[in-house]
N, C-alpha and C positions, 0 to 999 in steps of 0.2 A: 518575552514570555507569553504574550497575550497571542501571538501567532501561532506559537508550538501547542498551545491549549486547543485555540480553534482548529487546527489542522489534526489535533488527536480527536477531538469530538466528531470531525467529518470522518475520519478514518473508523472511529467506532461506530458511526451510522452505516457506513460502507461494510463494516464487518457484519452489523447487525442483518443488512440485507442479503449479505452473502449467506448468513445461518438461515435465512428464509428460503432462498431461492436455490442453494446449490445443496444437493444431496450429499452427505458425508462430510459436512463442513458444520460443525457443532460448538458452541460455546454454553456452558452451563448457567451462568448467571451475570446479571447486569454489573457486578464489581469485576468479574473476570472478562467482560467485554472492555470495561473501562482500561483494566489494565493490560489487555492484549492490545489494544489501540495505542497506549504509551509506550509499550515495549516495541511494537512495531516502529515507532517514530523514531525510537532510539536505534533500533537494529538497521533501519533505513539511513539513518545519518553516519552510523560509524561501518557497518559491514557492506552494505549494499555498494558505497564507491569501490571498495575494494575487489568485491564479487565482479563488477563491471569491468574494472579494469583487466582482472584476471582472464575474462571471457570475450574480451575485446576481439579477437580474432573470430568468433563465433558470431558476434554481434554484426561484424561488418559483412561477413559472408552470408549471413541470413537478412541483411538489410534492416536490422534493429529488432527483429522478430525474437531475439534469443533474450531480450531484456525482459519479455513475459515471462520466461523461464525464470530469469533471476529473481524476478518479483513472486514467483510461486515459491521459490526455495526461502526467500525471505519471511513468507507466511509460515511455511512450513517449519523454519528454524524457530519462530515466535510459539507456534504449537508444541514443538519438543520442549521448548523450556517453562511454558506456562501449563500446570495443572489445571482441568477444567475446560481448556481448548484443544478439541480433538480434530484432527483431518486423517480420512481413512487412507486417502491414496493421493498420488501425484496429480491425478485429473482433478480432483476436488481441489486441491490447492491452486490449482492453473484456473479453474472457473472462479474460485473465490478471489484470487488475486485480479482477474479481471473486474470483477464488480466492485473491489476495492479501489482499484487504479482509475476505472471510470469514475467512481463516487468523487475520488480526490482530485480528479481533472475537472469535474463539474463545479466542486467546491472552490479550487483556487480561482477558475473563471469568475465565480460569483463575487468571492472576498477581494480579490487583487484591484485594486483602485487602477482607473484607466488614465493614462498620461497622454495629454495631448499637445503635441509639439506643432507649434506654428514654422511655416515655411520661412519666413523671414527670421526666426531666432528668438523672438519675443513671446 
């Protein structure tokens, strides 16, 4: 549960950065920001795997770049479900998804413990 809460805080930070940097990506209040980050975590856990599976041919042909479109769609879905979180068009969602994805990636690098494996197996 702690890992989910930490990832939600990192996603909230990424969404806040997106509201500052991306035109057309707005969140009305801090409470909406926390709810959006939590809902994004739930959507990414439930809907995103199915969306990735359904769009697998496009992802393979585009060498994985179509995942960015799926990420934008997940953020747009959260925006559609949550009042107070508005995205004006696809490109705002796409740029916001880039910011949130990069923030999440950096957060995962910082918070994931490093395992050192010795060659002799000890």
